[in-house]
PyMOL Python script that loads the backbone (N, CA, C, O; Angstrom):
from pymol import cmd

cmd.read_pdbstr("""\
ATOM      1  N   MET A   1      33.079  16.542 -80.288  1.00  0.00           N
ATOM      2  CA  MET A   1      33.779  17.340 -79.301  1.00  0.00           C
ATOM      3  C   MET A   1      32.978  18.625 -79.078  1.00  0.00           C
ATOM      4  O   MET A   1      32.560  19.282 -80.032  1.00  0.00           O
ATOM      5  N   THR A   2      32.774  18.967 -77.827  1.00  0.00           N
ATOM      6  CA  THR A   2      31.993  20.162 -77.504  1.00  0.00           C
ATOM      7  C   THR A   2      32.854  21.419 -77.644  1.00  0.00           C
ATOM      8  O   THR A   2      34.079  21.347 -77.740  1.00  0.00           O
ATOM      9  N   GLU A   3      32.185  22.563 -77.653  1.00  0.00           N
ATOM     10  CA  GLU A   3      32.920  23.830 -77.704  1.00  0.00           C
ATOM     11  C   GLU A   3      33.828  23.975 -76.494  1.00  0.00           C
ATOM     12  O   GLU A   3      34.951  24.463 -76.619  1.00  0.00           O
ATOM     13  N   ASP A   4      33.360  23.559 -75.332  1.00  0.00           N
ATOM     14  CA  ASP A   4      34.198  23.635 -74.128  1.00  0.00           C
ATOM     15  C   ASP A   4      35.444  22.766 -74.274  1.00  0.00           C
ATOM     16  O   ASP A   4      36.536  23.169 -73.873  1.00  0.00           O
ATOM     17  N   ASP A   5      35.278  21.571 -74.850  1.00  0.00           N
ATOM     18  CA  ASP A   5      36.432  20.695 -75.081  1.00  0.00           C
ATOM     19  C   ASP A   5      37.436  21.365 -76.014  1.00  0.00           C
ATOM     20  O   ASP A   5      38.645  21.314 -75.787  1.00  0.00           O
ATOM     21  N   LEU A   6      36.919  21.991 -77.062  1.00  0.00           N
ATOM     22  CA  LEU A   6      37.807  22.676 -78.006  1.00  0.00           C
ATOM     23  C   LEU A   6      38.520  23.839 -77.327  1.00  0.00           C
ATOM     24  O   LEU A   6      39.730  24.006 -77.484  1.00  0.00           O
ATOM     25  N   LEU A   7      37.779  24.636 -76.579  1.00  0.00           N
ATOM     26  CA  LEU A   7      38.387  25.799 -75.925  1.00  0.00           C
ATOM     27  C   LEU A   7      39.398  25.402 -74.855  1.00  0.00           C
ATOM     28  O   LEU A   7      40.297  26.181 -74.537  1.00  0.00           O
ATOM     29  N   ASP A   8      39.264  24.204 -74.298  1.00  0.00           N
ATOM     30  CA  ASP A   8      40.257  23.714 -73.334  1.00  0.00           C
ATOM     31  C   ASP A   8      41.617  23.504 -73.987  1.00  0.00           C
ATOM     32  O   ASP A   8      42.631  23.401 -73.297  1.00  0.00           O
ATOM     33  N   ARG A   9      41.641  23.440 -75.308  1.00  0.00           N
ATOM     34  CA  ARG A   9      42.906  23.266 -76.029  1.00  0.00           C
ATOM     35  C   ARG A   9      43.705  24.569 -76.107  1.00  0.00           C
ATOM     36  O   ARG A   9      44.886  24.552 -76.453  1.00  0.00           O
ATOM     37  N   ILE A  10      43.069  25.688 -75.787  1.00  0.00           N
ATOM     38  CA  ILE A  10      43.726  26.997 -75.865  1.00  0.00           C
ATOM     39  C   ILE A  10      44.040  27.464 -74.447  1.00  0.00           C
ATOM     40  O   ILE A  10      43.171  27.470 -73.576  1.00  0.00           O
ATOM     41  N   VAL A  11      45.287  27.854 -74.232  1.00  0.00           N
ATOM     42  CA  VAL A  11      45.698  28.329 -72.908  1.00  0.00           C
ATOM     43  C   VAL A  11      46.429  29.661 -73.039  1.00  0.00           C
ATOM     44  O   VAL A  11      47.004  29.986 -74.078  1.00  0.00           O
ATOM     45  N   VAL A  12      46.382  30.419 -71.945  1.00  0.00           N
ATOM     46  CA  VAL A  12      47.113  31.687 -71.859  1.00  0.00           C
ATOM     47  C   VAL A  12      47.964  31.611 -70.599  1.00  0.00           C
ATOM     48  O   VAL A  12      47.451  31.488 -69.487  1.00  0.00           O
ATOM     49  N   ARG A  13      49.266  31.687 -70.798  1.00  0.00           N
ATOM     50  CA  ARG A  13      50.203  31.650 -69.673  1.00  0.00           C
ATOM     51  C   ARG A  13      51.158  32.825 -69.832  1.00  0.00           C
ATOM     52  O   ARG A  13      51.752  32.993 -70.897  1.00  0.00           O
ATOM     53  N   PRO A  14      51.317  33.642 -68.792  1.00  0.00           N
ATOM     54  CA  PRO A  14      52.177  34.827 -68.893  1.00  0.00           C
ATOM     55  C   PRO A  14      53.589  34.526 -69.389  1.00  0.00           C
ATOM     56  O   PRO A  14      54.170  35.346 -70.100  1.00  0.00           O
ATOM     57  N   GLY A  15      54.149  33.385 -69.036  1.00  0.00           N
ATOM     58  CA  GLY A  15      55.520  33.074 -69.424  1.00  0.00           C
ATOM     59  C   GLY A  15      55.675  32.411 -70.777  1.00  0.00           C
ATOM     60  O   GLY A  15      56.789  32.070 -71.175  1.00  0.00           O
ATOM     61  N   VAL A  16      54.582  32.223 -71.486  1.00  0.00           N
ATOM     62  CA  VAL A  16      54.632  31.553 -72.791  1.00  0.00           C
ATOM     63  C   VAL A  16      54.218  32.537 -73.871  1.00  0.00           C
ATOM     64  O   VAL A  16      53.084  33.014 -73.883  1.00  0.00           O
ATOM     65  N   LEU A  17      55.134  32.838 -74.773  1.00  0.00           N
ATOM     66  CA  LEU A  17      54.895  33.758 -75.893  1.00  0.00           C
ATOM     67  C   LEU A  17      54.275  35.073 -75.435  1.00  0.00           C
ATOM     68  O   LEU A  17      53.380  35.611 -76.087  1.00  0.00           O
ATOM     69  N   GLY A  18      54.755  35.577 -74.321  1.00  0.00           N
ATOM     70  CA  GLY A  18      54.288  36.878 -73.837  1.00  0.00           C
ATOM     71  C   GLY A  18      52.832  36.908 -73.426  1.00  0.00           C
ATOM     72  O   GLY A  18      52.201  37.966 -73.437  1.00  0.00           O
ATOM     73  N   GLY A  19      52.293  35.755 -73.065  1.00  0.00           N
ATOM     74  CA  GLY A  19      50.906  35.702 -72.616  1.00  0.00           C
ATOM     75  C   GLY A  19      49.887  35.602 -73.737  1.00  0.00           C
ATOM     76  O   GLY A  19      48.685  35.726 -73.502  1.00  0.00           O
ATOM     77  N   LYS A  20      50.365  35.376 -74.965  1.00  0.00           N
ATOM     78  CA  LYS A  20      49.424  35.203 -76.081  1.00  0.00           C
ATOM     79  C   LYS A  20      48.741  33.843 -75.958  1.00  0.00           C
ATOM     80  O   LYS A  20      49.331  32.903 -75.425  1.00  0.00           O
ATOM     81  N   PRO A  21      47.509  33.728 -76.443  1.00  0.00           N
ATOM     82  CA  PRO A  21      46.848  32.425 -76.431  1.00  0.00           C
ATOM     83  C   PRO A  21      47.593  31.455 -77.348  1.00  0.00           C
ATOM     84  O   PRO A  21      47.938  31.785 -78.483  1.00  0.00           O
ATOM     85  N   VAL A  22      47.830  30.256 -76.827  1.00  0.00           N
ATOM     86  CA  VAL A  22      48.543  29.225 -77.582  1.00  0.00           C
ATOM     87  C   VAL A  22      47.774  27.917 -77.498  1.00  0.00           C
ATOM     88  O   VAL A  22      46.894  27.743 -76.655  1.00  0.00           O
ATOM     89  N   ILE A  23      48.125  27.012 -78.384  1.00  0.00           N
ATOM     90  CA  ILE A  23      47.555  25.673 -78.333  1.00  0.00           C
ATOM     91  C   ILE A  23      48.221  24.937 -77.174  1.00  0.00           C
ATOM     92  O   ILE A  23      49.448  24.907 -77.071  1.00  0.00           O
ATOM     93  N   ARG A  24      47.423  24.356 -76.322  1.00  0.00           N
ATOM     94  CA  ARG A  24      47.887  23.690 -75.098  1.00  0.00           C
ATOM     95  C   ARG A  24      49.045  22.729 -75.381  1.00  0.00           C
ATOM     96  O   ARG A  24      48.982  21.894 -76.283  1.00  0.00           O
ATOM     97  N   GLY A  25      50.092  22.876 -74.586  1.00  0.00           N
ATOM     98  CA  GLY A  25      51.241  21.985 -74.687  1.00  0.00           C
ATOM     99  C   GLY A  25      52.190  22.310 -75.819  1.00  0.00           C
ATOM    100  O   GLY A  25      53.166  21.592 -76.037  1.00  0.00           O
ATOM    101  N   MET A  26      51.916  23.388 -76.546  1.00  0.00           N
ATOM    102  CA  MET A  26      52.751  23.764 -77.688  1.00  0.00           C
ATOM    103  C   MET A  26      52.999  25.261 -77.656  1.00  0.00           C
ATOM    104  O   MET A  26      52.293  26.007 -76.978  1.00  0.00           O
ATOM    105  N   ARG A  27      53.979  25.675 -78.374  1.00  0.00           N
ATOM    106  CA  ARG A  27      54.262  27.106 -78.467  1.00  0.00           C
ATOM    107  C   ARG A  27      53.788  27.623 -79.836  1.00  0.00           C
ATOM    108  O   ARG A  27      54.498  28.365 -80.515  1.00  0.00           O
ATOM    109  N   ILE A  28      52.600  27.223 -80.212  1.00  0.00           N
ATOM    110  CA  ILE A  28      51.984  27.675 -81.458  1.00  0.00           C
ATOM    111  C   ILE A  28      50.870  28.644 -81.073  1.00  0.00           C
ATOM    112  O   ILE A  28      49.881  28.255 -80.452  1.00  0.00           O
ATOM    113  N   ALA A  29      51.043  29.911 -81.448  1.00  0.00           N
ATOM    114  CA  ALA A  29      50.062  30.933 -81.098  1.00  0.00           C
ATOM    115  C   ALA A  29      48.801  30.790 -81.943  1.00  0.00           C
ATOM    116  O   ALA A  29      48.852  30.456 -83.127  1.00  0.00           O
ATOM    117  N   VAL A  30      47.683  31.050 -81.303  1.00  0.00           N
ATOM    118  CA  VAL A  30      46.404  31.050 -82.010  1.00  0.00           C
ATOM    119  C   VAL A  30      46.474  32.023 -83.183  1.00  0.00           C
ATOM    120  O   VAL A  30      45.997  31.717 -84.276  1.00  0.00           O
ATOM    121  N   GLU A  31      47.068  33.194 -82.959  1.00  0.00           N
ATOM    122  CA  GLU A  31      47.133  34.201 -84.027  1.00  0.00           C
ATOM    123  C   GLU A  31      47.941  33.698 -85.219  1.00  0.00           C
ATOM    124  O   GLU A  31      47.675  34.104 -86.351  1.00  0.00           O
ATOM    125  N   HIS A  32      48.917  32.829 -84.993  1.00  0.00           N
ATOM    126  CA  HIS A  32      49.708  32.278 -86.101  1.00  0.00           C
ATOM    127  C   HIS A  32      48.839  31.363 -86.970  1.00  0.00           C
ATOM    128  O   HIS A  32      48.864  31.452 -88.198  1.00  0.00           O
ATOM    129  N   VAL A  33      48.084  30.495 -86.327  1.00  0.00           N
ATOM    130  CA  VAL A  33      47.192  29.597 -87.071  1.00  0.00           C
ATOM    131  C   VAL A  33      46.149  30.409 -87.832  1.00  0.00           C
ATOM    132  O   VAL A  33      45.867  30.127 -88.997  1.00  0.00           O
ATOM    133  N   LEU A  34      45.577  31.412 -87.178  1.00  0.00           N
ATOM    134  CA  LEU A  34      44.567  32.244 -87.840  1.00  0.00           C
ATOM    135  C   LEU A  34      45.163  33.018 -89.008  1.00  0.00           C
ATOM    136  O   LEU A  34      44.502  33.192 -90.032  1.00  0.00           O
ATOM    137  N   ALA A  35      46.398  33.482 -88.870  1.00  0.00           N
ATOM    138  CA  ALA A  35      47.054  34.207 -89.962  1.00  0.00           C
ATOM    139  C   ALA A  35      47.290  33.289 -91.151  1.00  0.00           C
ATOM    140  O   ALA A  35      47.138  33.705 -92.299  1.00  0.00           O
ATOM    141  N   MET A  36      47.658  32.052 -90.884  1.00  0.00           N
ATOM    142  CA  MET A  36      47.847  31.098 -91.982  1.00  0.00           C
ATOM    143  C   MET A  36      46.532  30.864 -92.721  1.00  0.00           C
ATOM    144  O   MET A  36      46.500  30.834 -93.952  1.00  0.00           O
ATOM    145  N   LEU A  37      45.454  30.701 -91.965  1.00  0.00           N
ATOM    146  CA  LEU A  37      44.144  30.511 -92.598  1.00  0.00           C
ATOM    147  C   LEU A  37      43.747  31.747 -93.396  1.00  0.00           C
ATOM    148  O   LEU A  37      43.234  31.629 -94.509  1.00  0.00           O
ATOM    149  N   ALA A  38      43.980  32.930 -92.834  1.00  0.00           N
ATOM    150  CA  ALA A  38      43.632  34.183 -93.519  1.00  0.00           C
ATOM    151  C   ALA A  38      44.448  34.366 -94.790  1.00  0.00           C
ATOM    152  O   ALA A  38      43.990  34.991 -95.745  1.00  0.00           O
ATOM    153  N   ALA A  39      45.658  33.819 -94.797  1.00  0.00           N
ATOM    154  CA  ALA A  39      46.521  33.927 -95.977  1.00  0.00           C
ATOM    155  C   ALA A  39      46.135  32.922 -97.057  1.00  0.00           C
ATOM    156  O   ALA A  39      46.714  32.915 -98.143  1.00  0.00           O
ATOM    157  N   GLY A  40      45.154  32.076 -96.755  1.00  0.00           N
ATOM    158  CA  GLY A  40      44.675  31.138 -97.755  1.00  0.00           C
ATOM    159  C   GLY A  40      45.132  29.703 -97.563  1.00  0.00           C
ATOM    160  O   GLY A  40      44.777  28.828 -98.353  1.00  0.00           O
ATOM    161  N   ASP A  41      45.917  29.450 -96.518  1.00  0.00           N
ATOM    162  CA  ASP A  41      46.325  28.069 -96.256  1.00  0.00           C
ATOM    163  C   ASP A  41      45.121  27.272 -95.775  1.00  0.00           C
ATOM    164  O   ASP A  41      44.303  27.767 -95.000  1.00  0.00           O
ATOM    165  N   SER A  42      45.023  26.052 -96.235  1.00  0.00           N
ATOM    166  CA  SER A  42      43.937  25.181 -95.785  1.00  0.00           C
ATOM    167  C   SER A  42      44.340  24.504 -94.479  1.00  0.00           C
ATOM    168  O   SER A  42      45.510  24.497 -94.097  1.00  0.00           O
ATOM    169  N   ALA A  43      43.357  23.944 -93.815  1.00  0.00           N
ATOM    170  CA  ALA A  43      43.648  23.191 -92.595  1.00  0.00           C
ATOM    171  C   ALA A  43      44.595  22.038 -92.908  1.00  0.00           C
ATOM    172  O   ALA A  43      45.478  21.723 -92.110  1.00  0.00           O
ATOM    173  N   GLU A  44      44.415  21.416 -94.053  1.00  0.00           N
ATOM    174  CA  GLU A  44      45.279  20.305 -94.447  1.00  0.00           C
ATOM    175  C   GLU A  44      46.723  20.761 -94.610  1.00  0.00           C
ATOM    176  O   GLU A  44      47.650  20.048 -94.225  1.00  0.00           O
ATOM    177  N   THR A  45      46.915  21.942 -95.178  1.00  0.00           N
ATOM    178  CA  THR A  45      48.266  22.488 -95.338  1.00  0.00           C
ATOM    179  C   THR A  45      48.900  22.741 -93.979  1.00  0.00           C
ATOM    180  O   THR A  45      50.062  22.402 -93.756  1.00  0.00           O
ATOM    181  N   ILE A  46      48.144  23.332 -93.083  1.00  0.00           N
ATOM    182  CA  ILE A  46      48.662  23.617 -91.739  1.00  0.00           C
ATOM    183  C   ILE A  46      49.035  22.317 -91.038  1.00  0.00           C
ATOM    184  O   ILE A  46      50.087  22.230 -90.406  1.00  0.00           O
ATOM    185  N   LEU A  47      48.186  21.320 -91.146  1.00  0.00           N
ATOM    186  CA  LEU A  47      48.465  20.038 -90.502  1.00  0.00           C
ATOM    187  C   LEU A  47      49.676  19.347 -91.115  1.00  0.00           C
ATOM    188  O   LEU A  47      50.394  18.629 -90.418  1.00  0.00           O
ATOM    189  N   SER A  48      49.911  19.552 -92.396  1.00  0.00           N
ATOM    190  CA  SER A  48      51.099  18.942 -93.007  1.00  0.00           C
ATOM    191  C   SER A  48      52.371  19.679 -92.592  1.00  0.00           C
ATOM    192  O   SER A  48      53.431  19.066 -92.468  1.00  0.00           O
ATOM    193  N   GLU A  49      52.269  20.988 -92.377  1.00  0.00           N
ATOM    194  CA  GLU A  49      53.433  21.766 -91.941  1.00  0.00           C
ATOM    195  C   GLU A  49      53.707  21.588 -90.452  1.00  0.00           C
ATOM    196  O   GLU A  49      54.848  21.713 -90.007  1.00  0.00           O
ATOM    197  N   TYR A  50      52.675  21.301 -89.696  1.00  0.00           N
ATOM    198  CA  TYR A  50      52.786  21.095 -88.246  1.00  0.00           C
ATOM    199  C   TYR A  50      52.124  19.757 -87.908  1.00  0.00           C
ATOM    200  O   TYR A  50      51.016  19.733 -87.373  1.00  0.00           O
ATOM    201  N   PRO A  51      52.792  18.652 -88.216  1.00  0.00           N
ATOM    202  CA  PRO A  51      52.155  17.334 -88.071  1.00  0.00           C
ATOM    203  C   PRO A  51      51.773  16.961 -86.641  1.00  0.00           C
ATOM    204  O   PRO A  51      51.018  16.012 -86.430  1.00  0.00           O
ATOM    205  N   PHE A  52      52.282  17.690 -85.670  1.00  0.00           N
ATOM    206  CA  PHE A  52      51.928  17.415 -84.275  1.00  0.00           C
ATOM    207  C   PHE A  52      50.600  18.059 -83.898  1.00  0.00           C
ATOM    208  O   PHE A  52      50.062  17.774 -82.828  1.00  0.00           O
ATOM    209  N   LEU A  53      50.059  18.926 -84.761  1.00  0.00           N
ATOM    210  CA  LEU A  53      48.737  19.513 -84.523  1.00  0.00           C
ATOM    211  C   LEU A  53      47.658  18.534 -84.950  1.00  0.00           C
ATOM    212  O   LEU A  53      47.893  17.640 -85.763  1.00  0.00           O
ATOM    213  N   GLU A  54      46.483  18.717 -84.392  1.00  0.00           N
ATOM    214  CA  GLU A  54      45.309  17.940 -84.783  1.00  0.00           C
ATOM    215  C   GLU A  54      44.280  18.890 -85.381  1.00  0.00           C
ATOM    216  O   GLU A  54      44.307  20.092 -85.120  1.00  0.00           O
ATOM    217  N   ALA A  55      43.381  18.347 -86.176  1.00  0.00           N
ATOM    218  CA  ALA A  55      42.334  19.173 -86.781  1.00  0.00           C
ATOM    219  C   ALA A  55      41.553  19.924 -85.700  1.00  0.00           C
ATOM    220  O   ALA A  55      41.136  21.062 -85.915  1.00  0.00           O
ATOM    221  N   ALA A  56      41.356  19.298 -84.553  1.00  0.00           N
ATOM    222  CA  ALA A  56      40.629  19.949 -83.457  1.00  0.00           C
ATOM    223  C   ALA A  56      41.369  21.184 -82.951  1.00  0.00           C
ATOM    224  O   ALA A  56      40.735  22.118 -82.461  1.00  0.00           O
ATOM    225  N   ASP A  57      42.698  21.207 -83.058  1.00  0.00           N
ATOM    226  CA  ASP A  57      43.455  22.389 -82.644  1.00  0.00           C
ATOM    227  C   ASP A  57      43.111  23.583 -83.534  1.00  0.00           C
ATOM    228  O   ASP A  57      42.982  24.708 -83.052  1.00  0.00           O
ATOM    229  N   ILE A  58      42.968  23.333 -84.815  1.00  0.00           N
ATOM    230  CA  ILE A  58      42.607  24.406 -85.746  1.00  0.00           C
ATOM    231  C   ILE A  58      41.178  24.870 -85.469  1.00  0.00           C
ATOM    232  O   ILE A  58      40.898  26.069 -85.467  1.00  0.00           O
ATOM    233  N   GLN A  59      40.286  23.924 -85.237  1.00  0.00           N
ATOM    234  CA  GLN A  59      38.909  24.282 -84.886  1.00  0.00           C
ATOM    235  C   GLN A  59      38.885  25.111 -83.608  1.00  0.00           C
ATOM    236  O   GLN A  59      38.112  26.062 -83.494  1.00  0.00           O
ATOM    237  N   ALA A  60      39.729  24.753 -82.650  1.00  0.00           N
ATOM    238  CA  ALA A  60      39.790  25.486 -81.388  1.00  0.00           C
ATOM    239  C   ALA A  60      40.247  26.920 -81.612  1.00  0.00           C
ATOM    240  O   ALA A  60      39.718  27.844 -80.993  1.00  0.00           O
ATOM    241  N   CYS A  61      41.219  27.113 -82.487  1.00  0.00           N
ATOM    242  CA  CYS A  61      41.696  28.471 -82.792  1.00  0.00           C
ATOM    243  C   CYS A  61      40.581  29.306 -83.402  1.00  0.00           C
ATOM    244  O   CYS A  61      40.387  30.463 -83.030  1.00  0.00           O
ATOM    245  N   LEU A  62      39.854  28.717 -84.335  1.00  0.00           N
ATOM    246  CA  LEU A  62      38.748  29.436 -84.964  1.00  0.00           C
ATOM    247  C   LEU A  62      37.671  29.783 -83.940  1.00  0.00           C
ATOM    248  O   LEU A  62      37.151  30.898 -83.939  1.00  0.00           O
ATOM    249  N   LEU A  63      37.342  28.847 -83.085  1.00  0.00           N
ATOM    250  CA  LEU A  63      36.334  29.094 -82.058  1.00  0.00           C
ATOM    251  C   LEU A  63      36.810  30.168 -81.087  1.00  0.00           C
ATOM    252  O   LEU A  63      36.029  31.038 -80.703  1.00  0.00           O
ATOM    253  N   TYR A  64      38.061  30.123 -80.689  1.00  0.00           N
ATOM    254  CA  TYR A  64      38.609  31.098 -79.749  1.00  0.00           C
ATOM    255  C   TYR A  64      38.548  32.509 -80.328  1.00  0.00           C
ATOM    256  O   TYR A  64      38.373  33.480 -79.593  1.00  0.00           O
ATOM    257  N   SER A  65      38.692  32.617 -81.636  1.00  0.00           N
ATOM    258  CA  SER A  65      38.736  33.941 -82.274  1.00  0.00           C
ATOM    259  C   SER A  65      37.377  34.626 -82.323  1.00  0.00           C
ATOM    260  O   SER A  65      37.300  35.826 -82.586  1.00  0.00           O
ATOM    261  N   ARG A  66      36.310  33.884 -82.076  1.00  0.00           N
ATOM    262  CA  ARG A  66      34.970  34.479 -82.144  1.00  0.00           C
ATOM    263  C   ARG A  66      34.724  35.440 -81.062  1.00  0.00           C
ATOM    264  O   ARG A  66      33.642  36.022 -80.987  1.00  0.00           O
TER     265      ARG A  66
END
""", "prot")
cmd.dss("prot")
cmd.show_as("cartoon", "prot")
cmd.util.cbc("prot")
cmd.orient("prot")
């Protein structure tokens, strides 16, 4: 998957979570995923807590944060 493909997973819509970047089709903020990672949660832990997410969604959040 290319960087562009990953970044397409992140959207910003004024009416969704106050315009914060979210994972496309979900109300999961990029900052929430990044905070979980910063707190020491692994990608596997995040995926088990949010089974509707894909590993590429986490990669997209990390890429978006750069």
